[in-house]
C-alpha positions as CSV (number, residue, x, y, z in Angstrom):
1,M,-9.0,18.1,-9.7
2,S,-9.9,14.5,-10.5
3,N,-10.6,12.4,-13.6
4,V,-14.1,11.1,-13.8
5,S,-14.7,7.6,-15.1
6,T,-17.8,5.5,-15.3
7,S,-15.9,2.3,-16.2
8,G,-16.2,-0.6,-13.8
9,D,-19.5,0.6,-12.3
10,P,-22.5,-1.1,-13.9
11,S,-24.9,1.5,-12.3
12,G,-23.3,4.2,-14.4
13,V,-22.5,6.3,-11.3
14,Q,-19.6,8.6,-11.9
15,L,-16.5,7.5,-10.0
16,H,-13.7,9.9,-9.3
17,T,-10.3,8.4,-10.0
18,L,-6.7,9.4,-9.6
19,T,-3.3,8.1,-10.5
20,V,-1.4,6.3,-7.7
21,T,2.3,5.5,-7.8
22,V,4.0,3.6,-5.0
23,R,7.7,3.2,-5.0
24,Y,9.5,0.4,-3.1
25,A,13.3,0.6,-2.7
26,A,13.8,-3.1,-3.4
27,A,11.9,-3.0,-6.7
28,T,13.1,-1.7,-10.0
29,K,9.6,-0.6,-11.1
30,P,6.9,1.1,-9.0
31,F,3.3,0.0,-8.6
32,V,1.1,2.3,-10.8
33,D,-2.7,2.4,-10.9
34,P,-3.9,5.1,-13.3
35,K,-7.5,4.7,-12.3
36,A,-7.5,4.2,-8.5
37,L,-10.7,5.4,-6.9
38,E,-10.5,8.4,-4.6
39,A,-12.8,6.5,-2.2
40,E,-10.4,3.6,-1.8
41,S,-8.9,3.2,1.7
42,V,-5.2,3.2,2.5
43,A,-5.7,-0.4,3.9
44,H,-7.1,-1.6,0.6
45,L,-4.4,0.0,-1.4
46,K,-1.7,-1.4,0.9
47,A,-3.1,-4.9,0.3
48,R,-3.0,-4.4,-3.5
49,V,0.6,-3.0,-3.3
50,L,1.8,-5.9,-1.2
51,E,0.3,-8.4,-3.6
52,H,1.9,-6.5,-6.6
53,F,5.4,-6.8,-5.0
54,K,4.7,-10.3,-3.7
55,L,5.1,-9.3,0.0
56,Q,3.2,-9.8,3.2
57,D,3.4,-8.5,6.7
58,S,4.8,-10.8,9.3
59,P,2.6,-11.4,12.4
60,P,3.0,-8.5,15.0
61,G,6.4,-8.6,16.7
62,E,7.8,-11.3,14.4
63,G,9.7,-9.8,11.5
64,K,8.9,-7.4,8.7
65,T,5.9,-5.1,8.4
66,Y,5.2,-2.7,5.6
67,S,3.6,0.8,5.7
68,L,2.7,3.3,3.1
69,A,4.2,6.7,3.4
70,L,3.5,10.1,2.0
71,G,6.8,11.9,1.9
72,E,8.4,11.3,5.3
73,D,5.0,10.6,7.0
74,L,3.8,7.0,7.6
75,L,0.1,6.6,6.8
76,T,-1.3,5.4,10.1
77,N,-5.0,5.7,9.4
78,P,-6.0,2.6,7.4
79,S,-9.5,4.0,6.7
80,A,-8.3,7.3,5.2
81,T,-9.2,7.6,1.6
82,L,-6.8,8.1,-1.2
83,G,-8.6,11.3,-2.3
84,S,-8.1,12.8,1.2
85,L,-4.3,12.4,0.8
86,V,-3.9,14.2,-2.6
87,Q,-2.2,17.5,-2.0
88,H,-2.7,18.9,-5.5
89,G,-3.6,17.6,-8.9
90,N,-4.8,14.1,-9.3
91,H,-1.5,12.1,-8.8
92,L,-0.8,10.5,-5.5
93,K,2.9,9.5,-5.0
94,L,3.6,7.2,-2.1
95,S,6.4,4.9,-0.8
96,L,6.3,1.5,0.6
97,V,8.4,1.4,3.8
98,E,9.8,-1.8,5.2
99,Q,10.1,-2.0,9.0
100,F,11.7,-4.7,11.2
101,T,10.1,-5.6,14.5
102,Q,11.4,-7.8,17.3
103,G,9.2,-9.6,19.8
């Protein structure tokens, strides 16, 4: 089940939205978007989440990288849509995981 909203789309096309909450252990408050589009990709959401927490990935092999996780599973497909990850209802709860890499 999804909310339907026409806001933000000048063509009036109905857009399916959901609520996304992303928790990050080092932050006191989570990232919350109550009107995330089901068609949004994991890669796009990750960019928005990193910006929200004022973080950025280090170059490969040179420090910290961040991944989104659903439960214990890291989301490895950046083109997956948020709508494809919702297990029930219209609320997607994710975590931002910090990983250290060495070159």
